[in-house]
MITI-398949 format. One line per field, with one value per atom (N, C-alpha, C): residue number from 1; residue in three letters; atom name; x negated, y, z negated. Coordinates in steps of 0.1 Angstrom, whole numbers, always signed. Example, Ala and Ser with C-alpha at 12.3 -4.5 7.8 and 13.67 -1.06 7.14 Angstrom:
2
n	(1_1_1_2_2_2)
res	(ala_ala_ala_ser_ser_ser)
atom	(N_CA_C_N_CA_C)
px	(-132_-123_-132_-128_-137_-129)
py	(-57_-45_-33_-22_-11_+0)
pz	(-78_-78_-78_-71_-71_-79)
END
This chain:
261
n	(1_1_1_2_2_2_3_3_3_4_4_4_5_5_5_6_6_6_7_7_7_8_8_8_9_9_9_10_10_10_11_11_11_12_12_12_13_13_13_14_14_14_15_15_15_16_16_16_17_17_17_18_18_18_19_19_19_20_20_20_21_21_21_22_22_22_23_23_23_24_24_24_25_25_25_26_26_26_27_27_27_28_28_28_29_29_29_30_30_30_31_31_31_32_32_32_33_33_33_34_34_34_35_35_35_36_36_36_37_37_37_38_38_38_39_39_39_40_40_40_41_41_41_42_42_42_43_43_43_44_44_44_45_45_45_46_46_46_47_47_47_48_48_48_49_49_49_50_50_50_51_51_51_52_52_52_53_53_53_54_54_54_55_55_55_56_56_56_57_57_57_58_58_58_59_59_59_60_60_60_61_61_61_62_62_62_63_63_63_64_64_64_65_65_65_66_66_66_67_67_67_68_68_68_69_69_69_70_70_70_71_71_71_72_72_72_73_73_73_74_74_74_75_75_75_76_76_76_77_77_77_78_78_78_79_79_79_80_80_80_81_81_81_82_82_82_83_83_83_84_84_84_85_85_85_86_86_86_87_87_87_88_88_88_89_89_89_90_90_90_91_91_91_92_92_92_93_93_93_94_94_94_95_95_95_96_96_96_97_97_97_98_98_98_99_99_99_100_100_100_101_101_101_102_102_102_103_103_103_104_104_104_105_105_105_106_106_106_107_107_107_108_108_108_109_109_109_110_110_110_111_111_111_112_112_112_113_113_113_114_114_114_115_115_115_116_116_116_117_117_117_118_118_118_119_119_119_120_120_120_121_121_121_122_122_122_123_123_123_124_124_124_125_125_125_126_126_126_127_127_127_128_128_128_129_129_129_130_130_130_131_131_131_132_132_132_133_133_133_134_134_134_135_135_135_136_136_136_137_137_137_138_138_138_139_139_139_140_140_140_141_141_141_142_142_142_143_143_143_144_144_144_145_145_145_146_146_146_147_147_147_148_148_148_149_149_149_150_150_150_151_151_151_152_152_152_153_153_153_154_154_154_155_155_155_156_156_156_157_157_157_158_158_158_159_159_159_160_160_160_161_161_161_162_162_162_163_163_163_164_164_164_165_165_165_166_166_166_167_167_167_168_168_168_169_169_169_170_170_170_171_171_171_172_172_172_173_173_173_174_174_174_175_175_175_176_176_176_177_177_177_178_178_178_179_179_179_180_180_180_181_181_181_182_182_182_183_183_183_184_184_184_185_185_185_186_186_186_187_187_187_188_188_188_189_189_189_190_190_190_191_191_191_192_192_192_193_193_193_194_194_194_195_195_195_196_196_196_197_197_197_198_198_198_199_199_199_200_200_200_201_201_201_202_202_202_203_203_203_204_204_204_205_205_205_206_206_206_207_207_207_208_208_208_209_209_209_210_210_210_211_211_211_212_212_212_213_213_213_214_214_214_215_215_215_216_216_216_217_217_217_218_218_218_219_219_219_220_220_220_221_221_221_222_222_222_223_223_223_224_224_224_225_225_225_226_226_226_227_227_227_228_228_228_229_229_229_230_230_230_231_231_231_232_232_232_233_233_233_234_234_234_235_235_235_236_236_236_237_237_237_238_238_238_239_239_239_240_240_240_241_241_241_242_242_242_243_243_243_244_244_244_245_245_245_246_246_246_247_247_247_248_248_248_249_249_249_250_250_250_251_251_251_252_252_252_253_253_253_254_254_254_255_255_255_256_256_256_257_257_257_258_258_258_259_259_259_260_260_260_261_261_261)
res	(met_met_met_asn_asn_asn_cys_cys_cys_leu_leu_leu_gln_gln_gln_phe_phe_phe_glu_glu_glu_asn_asn_asn_tyr_tyr_tyr_leu_leu_leu_asn_asn_asn_ile_ile_ile_asn_asn_asn_thr_thr_thr_ser_ser_ser_gln_gln_gln_tyr_tyr_tyr_gln_gln_gln_asn_asn_asn_leu_leu_leu_asn_asn_asn_val_val_val_glu_glu_glu_thr_thr_thr_leu_leu_leu_asn_asn_asn_his_his_his_met_met_met_met_met_met_glu_glu_glu_arg_arg_arg_tyr_tyr_tyr_met_met_met_leu_leu_leu_thr_thr_thr_val_val_val_pro_pro_pro_phe_phe_phe_glu_glu_glu_asn_asn_asn_ile_ile_ile_ser_ser_ser_val_val_val_gln_gln_gln_asn_asn_asn_gln_gln_gln_val_val_val_pro_pro_pro_ile_ile_ile_ser_ser_ser_val_val_val_asn_asn_asn_ile_ile_ile_glu_glu_glu_asp_asp_asp_leu_leu_leu_phe_phe_phe_arg_arg_arg_lys_lys_lys_ile_ile_ile_val_val_val_leu_leu_leu_asn_asn_asn_his_his_his_arg_arg_arg_gly_gly_gly_gly_gly_gly_phe_phe_phe_cys_cys_cys_tyr_tyr_tyr_glu_glu_glu_met_met_met_asn_asn_asn_his_his_his_leu_leu_leu_phe_phe_phe_gly_gly_gly_thr_thr_thr_tyr_tyr_tyr_leu_leu_leu_glu_glu_glu_glu_glu_glu_lys_lys_lys_gly_gly_gly_phe_phe_phe_asp_asp_asp_val_val_val_his_his_his_arg_arg_arg_ala_ala_ala_ser_ser_ser_ala_ala_ala_thr_thr_thr_ile_ile_ile_his_his_his_thr_thr_thr_pro_pro_pro_asp_asp_asp_gly_gly_gly_gly_gly_gly_arg_arg_arg_ser_ser_ser_leu_leu_leu_glu_glu_glu_gly_gly_gly_ser_ser_ser_his_his_his_met_met_met_ser_ser_ser_leu_leu_leu_tyr_tyr_tyr_thr_thr_thr_lys_lys_lys_ile_ile_ile_asp_asp_asp_gly_gly_gly_ile_ile_ile_tyr_tyr_tyr_tyr_tyr_tyr_val_val_val_thr_thr_thr_asp_asp_asp_val_val_val_gly_gly_gly_phe_phe_phe_gly_gly_gly_asp_asp_asp_leu_leu_leu_pro_pro_pro_leu_leu_leu_his_his_his_ala_ala_ala_ile_ile_ile_pro_pro_pro_ile_ile_ile_thr_thr_thr_his_his_his_val_val_val_ser_ser_ser_gln_gln_gln_pro_pro_pro_thr_thr_thr_val_val_val_ile_ile_ile_ser_ser_ser_asp_asp_asp_ile_ile_ile_asn_asn_asn_gly_gly_gly_glu_glu_glu_phe_phe_phe_arg_arg_arg_ala_ala_ala_ile_ile_ile_leu_leu_leu_asp_asp_asp_thr_thr_thr_glu_glu_glu_asp_asp_asp_tyr_tyr_tyr_tyr_tyr_tyr_his_his_his_val_val_val_gln_gln_gln_lys_lys_lys_leu_leu_leu_lys_lys_lys_asn_asn_asn_asn_asn_asn_glu_glu_glu_trp_trp_trp_val_val_val_thr_thr_thr_leu_leu_leu_tyr_tyr_tyr_his_his_his_ala_ala_ala_leu_leu_leu_leu_leu_leu_lys_lys_lys_pro_pro_pro_gln_gln_gln_phe_phe_phe_ile_ile_ile_his_his_his_asp_asp_asp_phe_phe_phe_asp_asp_asp_asp_asp_asp_lys_lys_lys_ile_ile_ile_val_val_val_tyr_tyr_tyr_asn_asn_asn_gln_gln_gln_ser_ser_ser_asn_asn_asn_pro_pro_pro_asn_asn_asn_ser_ser_ser_ile_ile_ile_phe_phe_phe_val_val_val_lys_lys_lys_gln_gln_gln_leu_leu_leu_leu_leu_leu_val_val_val_thr_thr_thr_gln_gln_gln_pro_pro_pro_gln_gln_gln_thr_thr_thr_phe_phe_phe_gly_gly_gly_arg_arg_arg_ala_ala_ala_thr_thr_thr_met_met_met_thr_thr_thr_his_his_his_arg_arg_arg_thr_thr_thr_leu_leu_leu_thr_thr_thr_leu_leu_leu_ser_ser_ser_tyr_tyr_tyr_gly_gly_gly_asp_asp_asp_thr_thr_thr_lys_lys_lys_glu_glu_glu_lys_lys_lys_tyr_tyr_tyr_asp_asp_asp_val_val_val_thr_thr_thr_ala_ala_ala_his_his_his_asn_asn_asn_tyr_tyr_tyr_lys_lys_lys_his_his_his_phe_phe_phe_leu_leu_leu_lys_lys_lys_lys_lys_lys_tyr_tyr_tyr_phe_phe_phe_asn_asn_asn_leu_leu_leu_asp_asp_asp_glu_glu_glu_thr_thr_thr_ile_ile_ile_asp_asp_asp_arg_arg_arg_leu_leu_leu_glu_glu_glu_asp_asp_asp)
atom	(N_CA_C_N_CA_C_N_CA_C_N_CA_C_N_CA_C_N_CA_C_N_CA_C_N_CA_C_N_CA_C_N_CA_C_N_CA_C_N_CA_C_N_CA_C_N_CA_C_N_CA_C_N_CA_C_N_CA_C_N_CA_C_N_CA_C_N_CA_C_N_CA_C_N_CA_C_N_CA_C_N_CA_C_N_CA_C_N_CA_C_N_CA_C_N_CA_C_N_CA_C_N_CA_C_N_CA_C_N_CA_C_N_CA_C_N_CA_C_N_CA_C_N_CA_C_N_CA_C_N_CA_C_N_CA_C_N_CA_C_N_CA_C_N_CA_C_N_CA_C_N_CA_C_N_CA_C_N_CA_C_N_CA_C_N_CA_C_N_CA_C_N_CA_C_N_CA_C_N_CA_C_N_CA_C_N_CA_C_N_CA_C_N_CA_C_N_CA_C_N_CA_C_N_CA_C_N_CA_C_N_CA_C_N_CA_C_N_CA_C_N_CA_C_N_CA_C_N_CA_C_N_CA_C_N_CA_C_N_CA_C_N_CA_C_N_CA_C_N_CA_C_N_CA_C_N_CA_C_N_CA_C_N_CA_C_N_CA_C_N_CA_C_N_CA_C_N_CA_C_N_CA_C_N_CA_C_N_CA_C_N_CA_C_N_CA_C_N_CA_C_N_CA_C_N_CA_C_N_CA_C_N_CA_C_N_CA_C_N_CA_C_N_CA_C_N_CA_C_N_CA_C_N_CA_C_N_CA_C_N_CA_C_N_CA_C_N_CA_C_N_CA_C_N_CA_C_N_CA_C_N_CA_C_N_CA_C_N_CA_C_N_CA_C_N_CA_C_N_CA_C_N_CA_C_N_CA_C_N_CA_C_N_CA_C_N_CA_C_N_CA_C_N_CA_C_N_CA_C_N_CA_C_N_CA_C_N_CA_C_N_CA_C_N_CA_C_N_CA_C_N_CA_C_N_CA_C_N_CA_C_N_CA_C_N_CA_C_N_CA_C_N_CA_C_N_CA_C_N_CA_C_N_CA_C_N_CA_C_N_CA_C_N_CA_C_N_CA_C_N_CA_C_N_CA_C_N_CA_C_N_CA_C_N_CA_C_N_CA_C_N_CA_C_N_CA_C_N_CA_C_N_CA_C_N_CA_C_N_CA_C_N_CA_C_N_CA_C_N_CA_C_N_CA_C_N_CA_C_N_CA_C_N_CA_C_N_CA_C_N_CA_C_N_CA_C_N_CA_C_N_CA_C_N_CA_C_N_CA_C_N_CA_C_N_CA_C_N_CA_C_N_CA_C_N_CA_C_N_CA_C_N_CA_C_N_CA_C_N_CA_C_N_CA_C_N_CA_C_N_CA_C_N_CA_C_N_CA_C_N_CA_C_N_CA_C_N_CA_C_N_CA_C_N_CA_C_N_CA_C_N_CA_C_N_CA_C_N_CA_C_N_CA_C_N_CA_C_N_CA_C_N_CA_C_N_CA_C_N_CA_C_N_CA_C_N_CA_C_N_CA_C_N_CA_C_N_CA_C_N_CA_C_N_CA_C_N_CA_C_N_CA_C_N_CA_C_N_CA_C_N_CA_C_N_CA_C_N_CA_C_N_CA_C_N_CA_C_N_CA_C_N_CA_C_N_CA_C_N_CA_C_N_CA_C_N_CA_C_N_CA_C_N_CA_C_N_CA_C_N_CA_C_N_CA_C_N_CA_C_N_CA_C_N_CA_C_N_CA_C_N_CA_C_N_CA_C_N_CA_C_N_CA_C_N_CA_C_N_CA_C_N_CA_C_N_CA_C_N_CA_C_N_CA_C_N_CA_C_N_CA_C_N_CA_C_N_CA_C_N_CA_C_N_CA_C_N_CA_C_N_CA_C_N_CA_C_N_CA_C_N_CA_C_N_CA_C_N_CA_C_N_CA_C_N_CA_C_N_CA_C_N_CA_C_N_CA_C_N_CA_C_N_CA_C_N_CA_C_N_CA_C_N_CA_C_N_CA_C_N_CA_C_N_CA_C_N_CA_C_N_CA_C)
px	(+91_+88_+87_+90_+86_+73_+62_+48_+44_+50_+45_+54_+69_+74_+63_+62_+55_+44_+37_+21_+23_+36_+40_+42_+49_+54_+42_+30_+19_+8_+12_-2_-14_-12_-19_-26_-40_-45_-52_-43_-46_-57_-56_-66_-80_-81_-100_-98_-87_-93_-82_-90_-87_-87_-105_-111_-105_-103_-102_-113_-118_-131_-128_-134_-132_-127_-137_-132_-113_-112_-95_-89_-94_-84_-86_-95_-96_-90_-89_-81_-67_-60_-46_-46_-55_-47_-47_-56_-57_-43_-40_-29_-18_-14_-3_-2_-16_-15_-8_-13_-13_+2_+8_+21_+32_+26_+41_+36_+44_+40_+44_+44_+46_+55_+64_+78_+88_+90_+106_+120_+121_+135_+147_+142_+161_+160_+146_+150_+156_+156_+156_+168_+176_+188_+197_+190_+197_+202_+195_+198_+191_+198_+187_+178_+163_+151_+156_+149_+153_+136_+130_+117_+119_+132_+135_+125_+122_+109_+117_+127_+138_+146_+147_+152_+141_+126_+117_+116_+118_+110_+119_+137_+143_+145_+142_+138_+129_+113_+97_+97_+100_+95_+108_+122_+134_+134_+138_+144_+131_+120_+110_+112_+108_+109_+99_+92_+85_+87_+80_+84_+74_+76_+66_+59_+53_+40_+45_+56_+60_+69_+75_+79_+70_+55_+46_+35_+31_+21_+27_+39_+47_+49_+55_+54_+40_+33_+16_+13_+14_+9_+14_+24_+30_+26_+25_+18_+5_-6_-13_-18_-11_-9_-1_+6_+12_+0_-13_-20_-33_-31_-41_-47_-55_-56_-57_-65_-63_-58_-49_-48_-39_-36_-29_-22_-11_-9_-16_-12_-23_-13_-14_-5_-17_-16_-21_-15_-26_-20_-27_-16_-23_-32_-38_-46_-43_-32_-30_-44_-42_-49_-52_-36_-41_-47_-53_-60_-45_-37_-25_-27_-17_-15_+1_+1_+15_+23_+33_+36_+27_+19_+12_+16_+6_+9_+20_+26_+38_+34_+20_+15_+13_+21_+14_-1_-8_-17_-22_-30_-32_-47_-52_-67_-69_-78_-79_-98_-96_-107_-117_-125_-134_-145_-148_-163_-169_-160_-164_-165_-164_-161_-150_-143_-128_-126_-117_-117_-104_-102_-92_-85_-71_-61_-48_-53_-39_-32_-22_-15_-5_-2_+8_+7_-5_-8_-5_-11_-10_-20_-37_-49_-59_-54_-68_-72_-87_-96_-83_-88_-79_-83_-97_-95_-104_-107_-106_-117_-118_-126_-139_-145_-152_-155_-149_-149_-167_-170_-187_-190_-200_-204_-211_-215_-215_-225_-234_-250_-254_-245_-244_-229_-228_-219_-217_-204_-205_-195_-199_-190_-180_-169_-164_-159_-168_-155_-156_-137_-134_-131_-122_-121_-111_-108_-98_-109_-120_-129_-137_-146_-156_-150_-147_-136_-147_-147_-149_-145_-147_-142_-156_-149_-161_-149_-163_-157_-160_-149_-152_-155_-144_-146_-143_-144_-142_-130_-118_-109_-103_-109_-104_-114_-105_-115_-109_-118_-113_-113_-98_-102_-106_-118_-126_-130_-125_-126_-131_-147_-152_-149_-152_-143_-151_-157_-164_-183_-182_-197_-190_-180_-178_-170_-175_-162_-151_-139_-127_-117_-115_-105_-89_-89_-74_-61_-68_-59_-73_-70_-73_-62_-67_-59_-64_-54_-60_-63_-71_-81_-76_-60_-54_-41_-37_-28_-15_-5_+8_+18_+31_+36_+48_+57_+60_+73_+80_+88_+82_+71_+67_+66_+75_+74_+88_+94_+110_+112_+111_+107_+109_+93_+90_+94_+101_+108_+120_+126_+142_+139_+125_+121_+118_+113_+107_+118_+133_+141_+152_+154_+162_+157_+149_+145_+141_+147_+143_+132_+125_+108_+101_+106_+96_+93_+82_+75_+86_+86_+98_+109_+118_+130_+129_+114_+117_+116_+106_+106_+101_+102_+102_+84_+82_+69_+68_+64_+61_+48_+38_+27_+17_+7_+3_-10_-20_-33_-25_-37_-34_-47_-51_-61_-71_-63_-71_-75_-67_-67_-54_-47_-37_-22_-11_+0_+7_+10_+15_+33_+44_+55_+62_+66_+74_+88_+95_+107_+106_+93_+95_+81_+74_+58_+52_+50_+43_+27_+15_+3_-3_-15_-20_-37_-38_-53_-64_-72_-83_-97_-99_-112_-109_-117_-118_-109_-105_-95_-80_-70_-53_-47_-37_-24_-13_-6_+4_+18_+31_+41_+53_+62_+79_+81_+90_+103_+114_+122_+135_+145_+160_+167_+169_+162_+165_+150_+141_+128_+122_+127_+122_+125_+138_+137_+127_+124_+113_+98_+95_+84_+81_+93_+96_+90_+94_+94_+82_+78_+59_+52_+52_+40_+40_+55_+56_+70_+69_+79_+95_+98_+106_+122_+134_+142_+155_+154_+161_+170_+180_+185_+183_+179_+174_+187_+191_+202_+198_+192_+187_+180_+178_+175_+184_+197_+206_+214_+212_+222_+220)
py	(-187_-178_-193_-180_-189_-187_-191_-188_-192_-200_-200_-191_-183_-179_-160_-161_-147_-146_-155_-161_-157_-157_-158_-144_-137_-122_-116_-116_-110_-113_-124_-130_-133_-138_-146_-152_-156_-164_-174_-186_-193_-210_-206_-220_-214_-201_-200_-193_-190_-185_-195_-202_-212_-213_-209_-208_-200_-199_-189_-183_-170_-163_-150_-143_-126_-125_-133_-128_-135_-140_-147_-137_-133_-125_-111_-106_-91_-92_-106_-110_-110_-112_-113_-99_-94_-77_-70_-70_-61_-63_-75_-82_-72_-81_-69_-54_-46_-32_-35_-38_-28_-36_-44_-49_-41_-42_-39_-23_-10_+0_+7_+11_+18_+28_+27_+36_+34_+47_+50_+51_+47_+50_+47_+32_+29_+35_+45_+50_+65_+71_+82_+81_+71_+66_+62_+62_+55_+42_+31_+18_+17_+6_+0_-5_-5_-18_-32_-39_-54_-61_-67_-68_-88_-91_-107_-107_-124_-124_-125_-135_-134_-126_-117_-103_-92_-93_-89_-94_-107_-114_-111_-111_-104_-90_-83_-72_-66_-75_-68_-77_-91_-100_-101_-104_-107_-95_-84_-65_-64_-63_-58_-45_-44_-34_-30_-17_-14_-17_-7_-7_+3_+2_+12_+2_+2_-4_-15_-17_-24_-36_-33_-41_-48_-40_-44_-49_-49_-61_-71_-71_-83_-94_-92_-99_-100_-95_-101_-104_-100_-112_-122_-122_-141_-147_-140_-146_-152_-147_-149_-163_-159_-170_-183_-183_-195_-198_-191_-196_-204_-199_-203_-197_-180_-172_-165_-166_-158_-146_-142_-128_-128_-113_-106_-88_-87_-73_-66_-52_-42_-30_-25_-11_+0_+7_+17_+34_+43_+60_+65_+71_+79_+92_+97_+107_+118_+131_+138_+148_+157_+160_+174_+179_+190_+189_+175_+174_+168_+165_+158_+143_+139_+124_+120_+108_+103_+102_+95_+85_+77_+75_+66_+50_+47_+33_+31_+38_+34_+35_+31_+19_+11_+0_-14_-19_-20_-24_-43_-47_-62_-60_-70_-73_-93_-96_-110_-109_-124_-129_-140_-135_-149_-146_-160_-163_-152_-149_-141_-128_-123_-106_-106_-91_-88_-81_-80_-72_-66_-54_-43_-52_-55_-63_-56_-39_-31_-28_-34_-30_-22_-16_-4_+6_+11_+26_+37_+37_+44_+52_+53_+59_+47_+38_+26_+19_+16_+4_-8_-12_-28_-40_-34_-48_-43_-56_-56_-47_-42_-35_-41_-46_-48_-43_-47_-37_-38_-29_-27_-22_-20_-10_+1_+13_+30_+27_+18_+16_+6_+3_-11_-5_+3_+8_-2_-10_-17_-4_+3_+13_+1_+3_+0_+11_+7_+18_+14_+23_+20_+32_+32_+47_+57_+49_+64_+68_+65_+70_+54_+60_+54_+55_+38_+38_+33_+30_+18_+21_+9_+9_+5_+15_+16_+13_-1_-1_+11_+17_+25_+22_+9_+7_-13_-20_-41_-36_-27_-24_-15_-11_-1_+3_+3_+3_+18_+27_+32_+37_+37_+33_+48_+51_+66_+61_+78_+79_+88_+92_+100_+110_+125_+133_+144_+153_+163_+158_+148_+147_+142_+141_+141_+129_+119_+103_+110_+113_+113_+107_+102_+94_+92_+82_+82_+76_+66_+58_+57_+52_+43_+31_+20_+7_-1_-4_-18_-31_-39_-51_-58_-60_-67_-75_-82_-89_-85_-84_-81_-82_-84_-92_-79_-87_-77_-72_-75_-71_-62_-60_-53_-41_-34_-24_-18_-29_-24_-10_-9_+12_+17_+15_+30_+22_+13_+12_+19_+20_+24_+42_+45_+60_+65_+55_+58_+57_+55_+55_+60_+69_+76_+85_+92_+102_+117_+124_+136_+137_+138_+138_+133_+124_+113_+114_+116_+122_+109_+97_+92_+97_+101_+109_+123_+128_+142_+145_+134_+136_+124_+119_+105_+106_+95_+92_+77_+81_+66_+71_+59_+60_+44_+45_+29_+36_+28_+29_+21_+30_+35_+27_+23_+19_+36_+49_+58_+64_+57_+64_+61_+70_+68_+80_+76_+84_+85_+96_+95_+108_+106_+109_+113_+131_+132_+136_+139_+147_+157_+168_+179_+171_+166_+168_+152_+150_+141_+142_+137_+141_+130_+126_+120_+125_+110_+114_+110_+113_+111_+114_+106_+106_+119_+129_+142_+149_+146_+158_+153_+160_+163_+170_+159_+172_+167_+180_+181_+188_+176_+177_+180_+191_+194_+182_+176_+162_+170_+164_+173_+160_+164_+157_+146_+154_+147_+140_+143_+135_+125_+123_+117_+104_+97_+83_+78_+90_+86_+80_+91_+89_+75_+74_+61_+48_+50_+38_+37_+49_+46_+45_+52_+49_+41_+36_+22_+16_+15_+1_+0_+14_+8_+14_+12_+15_+16_+29_+34_+45_+48_+59_+65_+77_+84_+94_+99_+100_+117_+121_+138_+144_+135_+140_+140_+137_+136_+149_+156_+167_+177)
pz	(-5_+8_+19_+29_+42_+45_+41_+48_+57_+65_+84_+88_+81_+88_+86_+74_+71_+78_+80_+90_+103_+108_+122_+126_+116_+118_+119_+107_+105_+117_+121_+132_+125_+120_+103_+111_+116_+123_+110_+110_+99_+108_+116_+118_+123_+121_+115_+104_+96_+83_+74_+70_+60_+43_+42_+33_+22_+7_-1_-4_+7_+6_+9_+10_+11_+27_+36_+50_+55_+45_+48_+42_+26_+22_+34_+35_+41_+58_+62_+76_+71_+63_+56_+54_+51_+41_+58_+69_+76_+86_+88_+94_+88_+74_+66_+70_+68_+67_+83_+92_+107_+111_+100_+104_+97_+80_+80_+72_+78_+73_+55_+56_+36_+37_+32_+31_+22_+18_+13_+14_+25_+33_+29_+18_+14_-2_-5_-20_-13_-2_+4_+6_+10_+15_+5_-10_-24_-19_-14_-18_-24_-37_-47_-43_-49_-45_-54_-44_-52_-54_-60_-59_-61_-60_-54_-43_-44_-33_-23_-24_-14_-7_-15_-8_+2_-8_-1_+13_+13_+26_+37_+30_+38_+46_+36_+44_+50_+47_+53_+70_+63_+75_+88_+80_+88_+94_+90_+91_+100_+92_+103_+95_+81_+73_+68_+57_+49_+35_+30_+17_+6_-6_-11_-25_-31_-37_-45_-50_-56_-48_-38_-30_-19_-15_-6_-14_-28_-32_-38_-41_-49_-41_-24_-19_-12_-7_-4_-13_-28_-38_-37_-37_-42_-29_-16_-6_-9_-11_-16_-26_-38_-50_-43_-30_-27_-18_-15_-5_-13_-26_-36_-43_-41_-42_-58_-68_-82_-76_-78_-77_-91_-92_-100_-98_-103_-102_-114_-112_-121_-121_-133_-136_-134_-129_-122_-126_-125_-128_-112_-106_-92_-100_-91_-97_-85_-86_-78_-72_-57_-55_-59_-67_-78_-92_-98_-103_-114_-114_-121_-123_-126_-129_-125_-121_-125_-136_-133_-145_-149_-163_-163_-163_-154_-154_-141_-133_-123_-109_-107_-91_-99_-89_-91_-79_-86_-74_-75_-66_-66_-71_-79_-73_-74_-69_-66_-69_-76_-85_-68_-65_-56_-63_-66_-65_-80_-90_-104_-98_-90_-83_-81_-90_-86_-72_-68_-58_-56_-54_-47_-39_-38_-29_-27_-32_-27_-16_-5_+2_+4_-7_-12_-12_-11_-17_-4_+5_+16_+20_+14_+17_+11_+20_+18_+26_+29_+44_+39_+50_+56_+48_+44_+35_+23_+15_-1_-3_-16_-25_-33_-37_-47_-60_-69_-83_-85_-83_-94_-102_-110_-117_-109_-116_-109_-103_-111_-110_-96_-89_-81_-70_-68_-54_-49_-44_-31_-20_-10_-1_+8_+5_+19_+32_+41_+50_+63_+69_+79_+86_+96_+105_+96_+85_+74_+62_+64_+55_+49_+33_+29_+11_+7_-6_-14_-26_-40_-47_-57_-69_-79_-88_-101_-111_-120_-137_-145_-152_-157_-172_-178_-187_-190_-197_-191_-188_-194_-193_-176_-174_-166_-153_-139_-128_-120_-113_-108_-89_-86_-71_-63_-58_-52_-34_-30_-18_-17_-7_-3_+0_-5_-3_+4_+12_+10_+0_+5_+3_-18_-22_-35_-35_-43_-51_-60_-47_-57_-62_-80_-77_-73_-67_-62_-72_-81_-96_-98_-116_-122_-126_-131_-135_-141_-150_-163_-156_-161_-154_-165_-162_-170_-161_-163_-156_-157_-148_-155_-143_-149_-143_-133_-127_-118_-126_-135_-142_-156_-156_-163_-159_-149_-139_-138_-141_-144_-145_-155_-158_-146_-146_-132_-119_-117_-101_-107_-117_-118_-118_-127_-123_-108_-103_-87_-77_-77_-71_-74_-86_-90_-98_-107_-114_-100_-100_-95_-96_-106_-106_-98_-93_-86_-75_-66_-55_-44_-44_-39_-34_-43_-46_-41_-36_-40_-21_-17_-2_+8_+22_+24_+30_+28_+29_+40_+49_+58_+65_+59_+65_+66_+77_+81_+86_+89_+97_+108_+120_+132_+139_+148_+160_+160_+162_+164_+146_+135_+121_+114_+108_+101_+109_+108_+109_+98_+94_+83_+81_+80_+82_+70_+65_+58_+61_+59_+62_+70_+68_+76_+82_+81_+95_+98_+109_+113_+113_+106_+104_+113_+122_+131_+131_+119_+114_+123_+131_+140_+131_+121_+110_+106_+105_+104_+108_+120_+130_+131_+122_+122_+131_+135_+142_+136_+137_+132_+142_+139_+147_+134_+143_+129_+134_+125_+124_+124_+128_+130_+133_+133_+138_+151_+158_+173_+172_+168_+170_+160_+149_+142_+143_+149_+153_+165_+172_+180_+174_+166_+157_+151_+140_+136_+144_+155_+161_+173_+174_+180_+177_+162_+151_+141_+135_+125_+128_+142_+144_+141_+139_+123_+132_+133_+136_+127_+119_+106_+109_+104_+103_+89_+86_+70_+72_+60_+58_+58_+51_+51_+62_+70_+89_+95_+89_+101_+94_+86_+82_+92)
END
């Protein structure tokens, strides 16, 4: 991939952030997440997903699109690898708000090792902070705070960690992940499932979300939600306004077939 073009698009300050440390990693994550939205428009429009790096570079950098976890984390992970970071893809299972679980291992996360410490480096989840989360023991947790809340990553065993968010004064697991390096093609069957199976949440509904200066904007095929800390504003999404919302909050110029009906 063309790292210079990638950095120019994301406005990464390579003159100030050159060292392979947490400060550089955080800057790169922040620039990526503030520039590239999480979105499943291709899935909604039944356009096949490619995880070939050149295809992802064309889609996200050249065509100014976003993607879902496999696309977002594979492209960002590849960039980190080319810059020299010790980064790995991870198999994760999402915990749903109703107490359920996603298909086992169907989320692809990232973690990076710096100075002997592992950091969650996931830019493809949709509700995580702009900076890396150190993976720690519950006895000595490190909490990462930003405008969208407080987060931590806790080792469950030597093999698993839980990514958690503080909700109503209680730590809630967003997903658990295997602390073992995976490769993009280990997710081939999950990628097929999440773009074609009627039971997949990404097939069932549109999901576009991105951090904002005020908090977060999230759009489904029914509702746009603007989150200002604990305050939320909701707006109906229609065939007449969805393109305006896409452009204003996510800088996307796309047609969504199901909203054109």
